[in-house]
TORNU-187958 format. One line per 2 residues: their letters; for each residue y, z, x of C-alpha. Coordinates in steps of 0.25 Angstrom, whole numbers. Layout:
N
A> Y/Z/X | ...
end
This chain:
897
MA> 27/35/-86 | 28/20/-86
KP> 17/12/-92 | 12/-1/-86
LA> 24/-10/-83 | 28/-20/-93
YA> 28/-31/-82 | 13/-29/-81
SL> 11/-37/-93 | 14/-49/-84
LL> 1/-48/-78 | -7/-48/-91
IT> -2/-62/-97 | -15/-68/-94
TA> -29/-64/-99 | -36/-69/-86
LV> -40/-57/-79 | -44/-57/-64
AP> -50/-49/-53 | -54/-45/-39
PA> -64/-55/-33 | -58/-63/-21
FA> -52/-77/-23 | -53/-87/-12
QS> -41/-95/-10 | -41/-110/-8
GG> -29/-119/-10 | -21/-108/-16
QA> -31/-105/-27 | -40/-94/-30
AP> -55/-95/-33 | -63/-85/-40
AG> -71/-75/-32 | -86/-77/-30
PS> -96/-79/-19 | -91/-93/-17
ET> -78/-88/-12 | -83/-81/1
PQ> -77/-87/13 | -86/-98/18
AV> -90/-99/32 | -99/-111/33
PE> -100/-116/48 | -87/-122/52
AA> -92/-136/53 | -95/-136/39
QP> -82/-129/34 | -71/-139/31
EE> -57/-135/34 | -53/-135/19
AQ> -64/-127/15 | -58/-114/20
EA> -50/-106/10 | -36/-102/13
PE> -30/-89/7 | -19/-90/-3
VS> -6/-85/3 | 8/-84/-4
VP> 20/-80/5 | 34/-83/6
GG> 38/-96/14 | 26/-105/8
EE> 12/-108/13 | 17/-115/25
DI> 21/-102/31 | 7/-97/31
VV> -1/-110/34 | 3/-120/44
RG> 1/-134/38 | -6/-145/45
RA> -17/-137/51 | -31/-136/48
YV> -35/-124/40 | -36/-112/48
EP> -35/-97/44 | -21/-93/38
AQ> -18/-84/50 | -20/-95/59
QS> -11/-105/51 | 0/-95/48
LQ> 13/-95/55 | 13/-79/57
VL> 3/-68/61 | -4/-65/48
SV> -18/-62/42 | -22/-67/28
LS> -33/-61/20 | -39/-70/10
TA> -47/-66/-2 | -60/-67/6
DI> -54/-58/17 | -50/-48/7
AR> -63/-48/-1 | -71/-45/12
TG> -64/-32/14 | -68/-28/1
AG> -55/-20/-1 | -50/-19/-16
DI> -35/-19/-12 | -27/-28/-3
AG> -23/-16/6 | -38/-14/9
AL> -40/-28/13 | -27/-29/21
GR> -32/-17/29 | -42/-27/36
VT> -31/-36/42 | -27/-34/56
GL> -17/-24/59 | -16/-19/44
SV> -20/-5/40 | -19/1/26
VG> -13/15/25 | -13/24/13
NG> -14/17/-1 | -13/3/3
FV> -1/2/13 | -4/-8/23
YV> 1/-6/38 | 2/-18/47
RG> 0/-15/62 | 2/0/60
LG> 16/-2/53 | 18/6/40
DR> 19/-1/27 | 34/-2/28
YS> 31/-13/38 | 22/-21/29
LA> 27/-30/19 | 18/-33/6
LL> 20/-46/-2 | 13/-51/-14
NG> 13/-67/-14 | 25/-66/-5
SP> 33/-57/-14 | 36/-42/-11
LP> 30/-30/-19 | 35/-17/-22
SP> 28/-4/-19 | 24/6/-30
EP> 23/17/-20 | 35/26/-18
LK> 30/28/-4 | 30/13/0
RV> 38/1/-2 | 26/-8/2
VP> 16/-10/-9 | 3/-3/-7
LD> -7/-15/-5 | -19/-6/-10
IF> -14/-9/-25 | -17/-24/-23
PT> -31/-27/-26 | -38/-38/-18
SV> -42/-45/-31 | -27/-50/-33
VA> -25/-55/-18 | -28/-69/-13
SS> -24/-66/1 | -16/-56/10
LV> -8/-61/21 | -3/-51/32
QK> 8/-57/41 | 11/-49/53
SY> 22/-58/60 | 34/-59/52
SV> 39/-72/46 | 53/-73/39
NF> 47/-78/26 | 43/-64/24
PG> 52/-52/20 | 58/-45/33
EF> 52/-32/30 | 40/-34/40
GG> 35/-25/50 | 20/-26/51
GV> 17/-37/42 | 18/-44/28
IN> 6/-43/18 | 7/-54/8
LT> -3/-54/-4 | -6/-67/-11
TK> -12/-65/-25 | -22/-74/-30
SI> -18/-87/-37 | -24/-98/-45
PT> -39/-98/-46 | -47/-111/-44
ES> -56/-109/-56 | -56/-99/-68
FI> -64/-86/-66 | -66/-72/-71
TV> -70/-61/-62 | -74/-46/-66
GA> -77/-35/-56 | -80/-20/-55
GV> -83/-10/-45 | -86/4/-42
GY> -84/13/-30 | -89/26/-25
DT> -82/35/-15 | -91/45/-8
YT> -80/56/-7 | -74/54/-21
TG> -84/48/-32 | -92/58/-39
QL> -85/69/-31 | -76/80/-34
GY> -61/76/-37 | -49/80/-45
TY> -41/73/-56 | -33/77/-68
FG> -33/71/-83 | -20/63/-83
SD> -21/53/-94 | -33/47/-101
TD> -29/33/-95 | -28/37/-81
WT> -41/29/-77 | -33/16/-81
GF> -22/19/-71 | -12/20/-82
DN> -7/33/-88 | -7/34/-104
GQ> 6/41/-104 | 1/55/-100
RD> 9/55/-88 | 22/50/-94
RP> 34/59/-90 | 35/70/-100
PA> 46/71/-111 | 53/83/-104
LR> 53/75/-90 | 59/62/-96
NY> 69/70/-104 | 74/77/-91
IA> 74/65/-83 | 82/57/-93
SG> 92/69/-95 | 97/68/-80
QR> 98/83/-80 | 94/91/-67
IS> 84/103/-69 | 92/110/-59
QG> 104/111/-68 | 97/117/-80
GV> 96/112/-94 | 82/105/-92
DT> 70/110/-100 | 61/112/-88
AT> 51/120/-96 | 47/109/-104
LA> 48/100/-92 | 38/108/-85
QQ> 29/109/-96 | 28/94/-97
LV> 27/91/-82 | 13/98/-82
NS> 1/95/-91 | -14/97/-90
RQ> -17/82/-89 | -9/80/-77
DV> -10/93/-70 | -24/99/-71
VF> -33/94/-60 | -48/95/-62
RN> -60/92/-54 | -68/79/-56
NE> -82/81/-50 | -86/67/-51
IP> -75/57/-47 | -78/44/-53
VN> -82/31/-46 | -71/21/-42
WS> -72/8/-50 | -64/-5/-52
AS> -65/-17/-62 | -58/-31/-62
IS> -57/-44/-69 | -51/-57/-64
GG> -49/-71/-68 | -42/-84/-66
HS> -40/-98/-72 | -34/-110/-67
FD> -31/-124/-73 | -23/-137/-70
VG> -11/-141/-77 | -7/-155/-72
DA> -7/-155/-57 | -5/-139/-57
TV> -16/-128/-57 | -12/-116/-65
GV> -20/-103/-63 | -20/-88/-67
IA> -27/-77/-60 | -28/-63/-64
NF> -35/-50/-61 | -36/-36/-66
AY> -43/-25/-59 | -45/-9/-60
SN> -50/1/-51 | -51/16/-52
KW> -54/24/-39 | -55/38/-36
RT> -53/45/-22 | -54/60/-18
RQ> -49/66/-5 | -50/80/0
TT> -39/81/10 | -34/91/19
QQ> -19/91/20 | -11/100/30
TP> 2/101/36 | 6/109/49
AT> 14/121/50 | 17/120/65
FD> 22/109/74 | 9/111/83
LS> 0/109/70 | -7/122/73
AL> -4/128/59 | -4/122/45
NT> 6/123/34 | -2/117/23
DF> -17/115/22 | -23/109/10
LR> -36/103/5 | -33/93/-6
TI> -43/86/-15 | -36/73/-20
TD> -43/64/-31 | -36/50/-33
NR> -40/41/-45 | -34/27/-42
IM> -33/17/-53 | -29/3/-50
VN> -26/-8/-60 | -22/-22/-55
AL> -19/-35/-62 | -14/-49/-57
VG> -11/-61/-65 | -7/-74/-57
YG> -3/-87/-62 | -2/-100/-52
VE> 1/-114/-53 | -2/-124/-42
WG> 2/-139/-41 | 1/-146/-28
EN> 6/-137/-17 | 14/-129/-26
KV> 10/-115/-32 | 16/-105/-41
RW> 10/-92/-44 | 14/-80/-53
TN> 7/-67/-49 | 7/-54/-57
VY> 2/-42/-52 | -1/-28/-58
IR> -6/-17/-50 | -7/-2/-55
DT> -12/9/-45 | -14/23/-51
LK> -18/35/-44 | -22/48/-51
QA> -23/59/-41 | -27/74/-41
RL> -25/83/-29 | -30/97/-28
GL> -27/105/-15 | -30/118/-9
GK> -23/123/4 | -14/133/11
RE> 1/134/16 | -1/144/27
VT> 13/144/31 | 20/148/18
FP> 8/154/11 | -2/159/22
GA> -16/162/16 | -13/156/2
DF> -20/144/-4 | -13/133/-12
LT> -20/124/-23 | -12/112/-26
QD> -15/102/-37 | -8/88/-38
TA> -10/77/-49 | -3/63/-49
WF> -4/50/-55 | 2/38/-46
ER> 4/25/-53 | 7/13/-44
QL> 10/0/-52 | 14/-14/-47
VS> 18/-26/-55 | 22/-39/-49
TQ> 25/-53/-53 | 27/-64/-44
LV> 30/-79/-45 | 28/-88/-33
GE> 30/-103/-31 | 25/-110/-19
LK> 30/-124/-20 | 30/-137/-12
PL> 40/-146/-19 | 40/-156/-7
DN> 30/-158/4 | 38/-151/15
LT> 44/-141/6 | 39/-127/1
VD> 46/-118/-9 | 41/-104/-12
LR> 47/-96/-23 | 44/-81/-26
GG> 48/-71/-36 | 43/-58/-40
FA> 45/-45/-47 | 36/-32/-44
NS> 37/-19/-50 | 30/-7/-44
QR> 29/7/-50 | 24/21/-46
ES> 23/32/-56 | 18/46/-53
PF> 20/55/-65 | 16/70/-64
ES> 14/72/-49 | 10/86/-51
TF> 8/97/-40 | 3/111/-43
EY> 1/122/-32 | -6/135/-34
FR> -6/146/-24 | -17/157/-20
SN> -12/168/-12 | -26/173/-7
RA> -20/187/-5 | -28/199/-9
ND> -16/206/-15 | -13/195/-24
PY> -20/196/-38 | -20/181/-39
GQ> -22/179/-24 | -36/171/-27
FF> -30/162/-37 | -21/150/-37
VN> -8/152/-44 | 4/143/-46
NL> 16/152/-48 | 25/139/-49
NN> 34/145/-39 | 38/132/-31
GN> 27/133/-21 | 29/148/-18
PG> 18/148/-23 | 14/138/-34
NA> 20/125/-37 | 20/114/-48
EV> 27/101/-46 | 27/88/-54
AF> 33/75/-50 | 36/61/-57
SN> 38/49/-49 | 41/34/-52
LN> 44/22/-44 | 48/9/-50
ED> 51/-3/-41 | 55/-18/-44
LW> 54/-29/-34 | 60/-43/-37
SA> 58/-53/-26 | 61/-68/-25
GV> 60/-78/-14 | 60/-93/-10
DV> 55/-100/2 | 57/-114/5
GY> 50/-121/16 | 51/-135/22
RF> 43/-143/32 | 52/-152/39
ND> 41/-159/48 | 28/-155/55
WL> 35/-145/64 | 46/-138/56
RL> 45/-130/43 | 57/-121/38
TG> 56/-110/27 | 67/-102/21
GY> 68/-93/10 | 75/-82/2
YF> 69/-69/-3 | 75/-58/-12
SD> 69/-45/-16 | 74/-33/-25
TQ> 67/-20/-25 | 71/-9/-34
RR> 64/5/-34 | 66/17/-42
TE> 58/29/-38 | 59/43/-46
RR> 52/56/-43 | 54/68/-51
DF> 49/81/-45 | 47/94/-53
LI> 44/108/-49 | 39/117/-59
FA> 41/132/-56 | 44/146/-61
SG> 55/153/-55 | 48/165/-48
GV> 34/159/-52 | 24/162/-63
PQ> 15/174/-63 | 2/172/-55
AA> -7/173/-67 | 1/161/-74
GL> 0/154/-61 | -15/153/-62
LR> -14/143/-73 | -16/128/-71
PD> -4/119/-70 | -4/114/-84
LL> -5/128/-90 | 4/135/-80
IS> 16/125/-83 | 14/125/-98
RG> 24/129/-109 | 20/144/-109
PI> 21/148/-94 | 33/138/-93
DF> 41/146/-103 | 35/160/-99
YG> 38/159/-84 | 50/150/-84
IK> 43/138/-77 | 53/127/-74
VI> 55/114/-67 | 64/109/-56
ED> 66/95/-51 | 68/90/-37
ES> 82/83/-40 | 84/76/-27
NP> 84/61/-30 | 73/59/-40
VF> 76/45/-42 | 79/34/-32
DA> 82/19/-33 | 79/9/-21
TL> 82/-5/-19 | 79/-16/-9
RN> 85/-29/-11 | 82/-40/0
HA> 88/-54/2 | 81/-63/12
GY> 81/-77/18 | 73/-83/29
LQ> 72/-96/37 | 59/-99/44
AN> 55/-111/53 | 40/-115/56
VQ> 41/-124/68 | 28/-131/74
VT> 34/-133/88 | 21/-140/93
PE> 7/-142/86 | 4/-128/93
VN> 16/-120/92 | 23/-115/78
IN> 35/-107/77 | 38/-99/64
AG> 52/-93/64 | 63/-89/55
VR> 73/-78/52 | 74/-70/39
YE> 87/-63/34 | 86/-51/25
QA> 96/-43/18 | 91/-31/11
KQ> 98/-19/4 | 89/-7/2
TV> 94/5/-6 | 89/19/-11
SP> 97/27/-20 | 95/40/-28
VQ> 96/39/-43 | 105/49/-50
VY> 96/54/-61 | 103/67/-64
NT> 116/68/-73 | 122/76/-61
PV> 119/67/-49 | 119/73/-35
AS> 123/64/-23 | 112/60/-15
LA> 112/53/-1 | 97/49/-2
AT> 101/34/-2 | 98/22/6
NL> 106/9/7 | 101/-1/17
DR> 108/-15/18 | 102/-23/29
DY> 100/-38/33 | 92/-43/44
FL> 89/-57/51 | 74/-56/53
PA> 68/-67/63 | 54/-70/65
AT> 46/-81/73 | 31/-84/76
LT> 26/-94/86 | 12/-99/84
YQ> 5/-106/96 | -8/-113/92
IN> -15/-114/105 | -26/-122/98
DK> -33/-123/84 | -39/-109/86
LQ> -29/-101/94 | -15/-98/92
VR> -4/-88/96 | 8/-82/88
LS> 20/-75/93 | 30/-69/83
GS> 42/-61/82 | 51/-56/71
KT> 61/-45/66 | 59/-38/53
IA> 62/-25/46 | 56/-14/38
RP> 65/-8/27 | 63/7/23
QF> 54/8/11 | 60/14/-2
RE> 50/27/-1 | 55/29/13
LI> 70/29/8 | 69/37/-5
FQ> 72/51/-3 | 62/56/-13
PY> 49/64/-12 | 36/57/-14
FD> 22/63/-13 | 11/54/-7
PD> -2/60/-13 | -11/53/-2
SN> -4/59/10 | 0/72/2
RL> 14/70/8 | 28/70/2
FR> 37/58/6 | 52/57/6
GN> 61/45/10 | 73/44/19
PL> 85/36/14 | 90/34/28
LI> 80/24/33 | 84/11/38
DS> 76/-2/40 | 67/-4/52
QL> 68/-17/60 | 56/-23/67
TN> 55/-33/78 | 41/-39/79
YE> 33/-47/89 | 19/-52/89
GR> 9/-61/97 | -4/-66/92
AE> -15/-75/96 | -25/-80/86
WY> -39/-87/89 | -45/-94/77
FA> -58/-97/84 | -66/-101/71
RE> -65/-103/57 | -61/-89/50
QR> -62/-83/63 | -51/-78/73
LS> -46/-69/84 | -32/-64/85
AS> -24/-54/94 | -10/-51/93
GF> 1/-41/99 | 13/-36/91
FK> 26/-28/94 | 36/-22/85
KI> 49/-15/87 | 54/-7/75
NN> 68/-1/74 | 70/10/64
PI> 55/11/60 | 53/20/47
ET> 43/32/50 | 37/43/42
FA> 39/57/46 | 34/70/41
SV> 39/84/38 | 31/96/33
NE> 35/107/24 | 28/118/17
NG> 21/109/7 | 17/97/15
VV> 22/85/22 | 35/77/19
SS> 36/63/24 | 49/55/26
FA> 54/43/34 | 64/40/45
NA> 68/28/54 | 62/30/69
PS> 71/23/79 | 61/12/83
AI> 47/9/86 | 38/-1/92
LY> 25/-6/88 | 15/-15/96
GG> 0/-19/96 | -10/-29/94
EF> -20/-35/85 | -34/-41/86
EL> -42/-49/75 | -55/-55/75
TK> -62/-63/64 | -76/-68/68
HF> -88/-73/60 | -102/-74/64
NL> -111/-84/57 | -125/-80/55
DA> -132/-94/54 | -141/-91/65
SS> -148/-80/58 | -162/-82/54
SP> -159/-75/40 | -154/-84/29
FF> -146/-72/24 | -138/-71/37
QR> -137/-86/39 | -127/-87/28
RR> -118/-76/33 | -108/-73/44
IV> -103/-60/51 | -88/-58/49
LI> -81/-50/59 | -66/-47/56
GN> -59/-37/65 | -45/-33/69
YT> -38/-23/78 | -24/-19/78
YT> -17/-10/89 | -4/-5/86
KS> 5/4/94 | 19/9/89
KI> 29/19/95 | 42/25/89
RV> 54/25/98 | 63/37/97
GA> 75/39/107 | 82/52/110
GD> 94/50/102 | 87/42/90
TA> 90/47/76 | 83/45/63
AL> 89/46/49 | 84/56/39
FP> 87/61/25 | 92/71/22
TS> 96/78/36 | 109/81/41
LN> 122/73/38 | 119/63/48
RT> 105/62/43 | 99/59/57
VL> 89/66/66 | 84/63/79
AS> 73/53/78 | 65/61/88
EL> 64/72/77 | 55/63/69
FN> 49/53/79 | 43/54/92
DG> 45/43/102 | 33/35/104
VP> 25/39/91 | 18/28/83
LT> 24/22/70 | 19/29/57
GQ> 7/21/51 | 3/14/64
SD> -11/14/69 | -14/10/83
HI> -27/4/80 | -32/-4/67
VN> -45/-10/66 | -52/-19/55
VE> -66/-24/56 | -73/-32/46
FG> -88/-35/49 | -97/-42/39
LE> -107/-52/34 | -103/-63/24
DR> -110/-75/18 | -105/-88/21
DG> -109/-94/9 | -107/-84/-2
LS> -100/-71/-5 | -108/-60/3
QQ> -100/-51/13 | -103/-38/19
TF> -92/-32/27 | -89/-20/35
LI> -75/-16/37 | -70/-7/48
TY> -55/-1/48 | -49/8/58
AS> -34/13/60 | -31/23/71
DR> -22/35/68 | -8/32/63
VT> 4/41/60 | 8/43/45
NR> 20/53/47 | 28/57/59
GA> 25/72/61 | 35/82/57
SG> 45/88/67 | 38/86/80
QP> 24/87/74 | 13/76/77
DI> 13/64/68 | 4/64/56
IE> -7/54/58 | -17/46/49
RP> -31/43/54 | -37/31/46
GL> -49/30/55 | -61/21/54
RL> -66/15/41 | -78/7/38
DF> -80/-1/25 | -91/-11/20
VA> -89/-22/9 | -100/-31/4
RQ> -97/-43/-6 | -108/-51/-12
GV> -107/-63/-21 | -117/-63/-32
TI> -120/-74/-43 | -126/-69/-56
AG> -129/-79/-67 | -119/-89/-61
IE> -108/-78/-60 | -102/-75/-47
SE> -100/-60/-43 | -97/-51/-31
LK> -103/-38/-27 | -94/-30/-18
IE> -99/-17/-11 | -89/-9/-3
AR> -91/4/6 | -78/10/11
NL> -75/20/21 | -90/21/26
TG> -85/29/38 | -80/40/29
TK> -67/39/36 | -58/51/33
YR> -43/52/31 | -35/60/41
EF> -20/61/42 | -16/72/52
QT> -7/78/63 | -11/83/76
NG> -6/87/90 | -19/86/96
QN> -23/101/94 | -20/103/80
IV> -21/94/68 | -15/94/54
YY> -22/85/43 | -12/80/33
NR> -23/72/26 | -37/73/29
YD> -48/69/19 | -62/62/19
QG> -63/48/12 | -75/43/5
RV> -84/31/7 | -82/22/-5
LS> -93/13/-10 | -90/2/-21
LG> -96/-9/-28 | -89/-20/-35
WS> -94/-32/-43 | -86/-44/-48
MT> -91/-56/-56 | -84/-70/-57
F> -85/-79/-69
end
């Protein structure tokens, strides 16, 4: 198993370590956190224009594409040439979220699904583009091409921009929006901040859970070598032999695939508390006319979560009978380690930044389930045990130059390399069987006969993903006069992924005697029983390794025309040429031909235009239109099984997918009626050709999800957003006179419909020789797109001090039901119910002996909202995942020196 990547050393070339507190941005520089950085809200008459702080944003095309020059300072959303939202460090801090996905969940039209995947306006993650300082990032998830944003702690982010109308300076893969994270840059003064926190989960902490030994260093998120591939497995893979052809010592292989440290689950009656720690610092100094700075941070967190989940699958089309019905207890121990080292140089209006990010997210999981399979084994019980160790790791280094060599000329240069890895060694599954028959002498005991599920089962899998992404770009902008600015640029990216999964089934031809089947896994599959009962190993030899590439060349030209003082037009066209391939790798000495390959070579002209009409200084209207694309993700193309432990679902790709093409229209009215206060309303419409949808099929063991292009779909809706402050100057209490009430609310209504005609077809792999089926066999005309909620609501209501750091905020989120998978063969769709959730966050600045510190109290999921994923026809219901979620209370403390 791979040790921490060699490039991680790039992050450690300074001894200045840094941390989570928010940095307010002013003039492109970062200031240390503390009570003084809370957004000031003194009466408007006393607040000078230049006093308000602007969030630092780094995007392709230069600053002028974000902020219109020559206007008095107003909010970035008002100054921008597009429909966007910008979260500053103060906005992010108010949510109290520890990762950027949680903070983005408060933005109008955004919802967070699963482990940190952000959906924009109900469109799946494939329609969202995530950038870091304007450069792309690879995903360490085999199920996603988009990076999960919950691995980015808010401590490293200076601002988060969400742009919902397309402009051609961004990549053409744009459906719902682009999310650009800007990391922190040069601090205005030297500082060191240390912080720590503890958390209590009412459903997990101090309660019963399950775990396994693993290695002695698991608590760090790094394995000590215990999970390295065993020698017999390494030798077998290196040999290129096939087990099915004989000649492989499968007895030794079986013995080394199972051991007591990885495969014996035990009870933990007192699951530990959650805890975290961080240290950060920064320093800047002048060199001639330039300012040089370094900023760095290191943070660690260790969290536990236990779920007792009901997992079912139907046996009949009317859902009146169950095929499988299991109650599983799942305990997750998630360890995150992240570090950032950033260097910056500023002189005049020029800035160069070198940003290095290291993020490691490790999940140690133990699952124990008890259930039935009434169709195949009526009256019997099954006991399943699963253990797994999932490592996600991202290393990124980026160099960005934002230059202004002449008064009217801007040049942006960007280059980056990122590597992501996901390793999952020893994914082990064991299943024991209890017949409950009176005439069976072992009928009251759980037995594993190692008979490939008939009954009894033992499987071990090793998976590994490695992806490299190189990117580079240049953007040149020139302002000819007060009314015309042209921007053009070239962009290149090269993504290369290798994904490997080796699945091994351990079995005995005819099974082992029931008495031996009583043994726990490490004793059952040990040298004595292996030799005595002839226990062997077989491998799924169908394409265990795939290579995937995506190479993209793009160029664009964009004009910003100030037609009149009130009317602005931003228009341009982007040309993209991309080649995307997926090919099975021949790893055996005797290769077998495979058709599971993809070769997409397409080019597009993608126009976009936005008209902004400024009715007066406070009111403006925008109209925009564009054409964009959405390419299939690698995981959707690769014909390789992948088990998702959260959804308890097996996924397999479809190499016959093609690009989706989108036409986007939007109209928006924005009223900035007071400083930091606004009201906006918008309507949008999208037409999608060949949208990629997830559909489910059910077998005797559970659910298998795959992907197919639906013929077309439309999506339309509207958004409403309000930010309002109420000063409490009139209060008789000095406590309230210094404070204001903050109300931030947004609502998004979205409706989508898939269009399926009588003769429309869908391409599936593998099927018949023509590899097409009627689309109506997979999709019903008029059903919504997967992942789309009709209603999304976010409300922040709280009290904050106008002169110091003191905030108390209630956060309410609601998302209506959304489809996760199309139902199998005429069954109803599988639906997820996110529901209503209430959180509370309090932040208080405290000065002790001249040292600034911050106390933060969080109470999450106060409503005790349960998780539900189900299928229903109105009379019968099947729960694919149903479990309670605890209320999480946490306390954090940080000090700045």
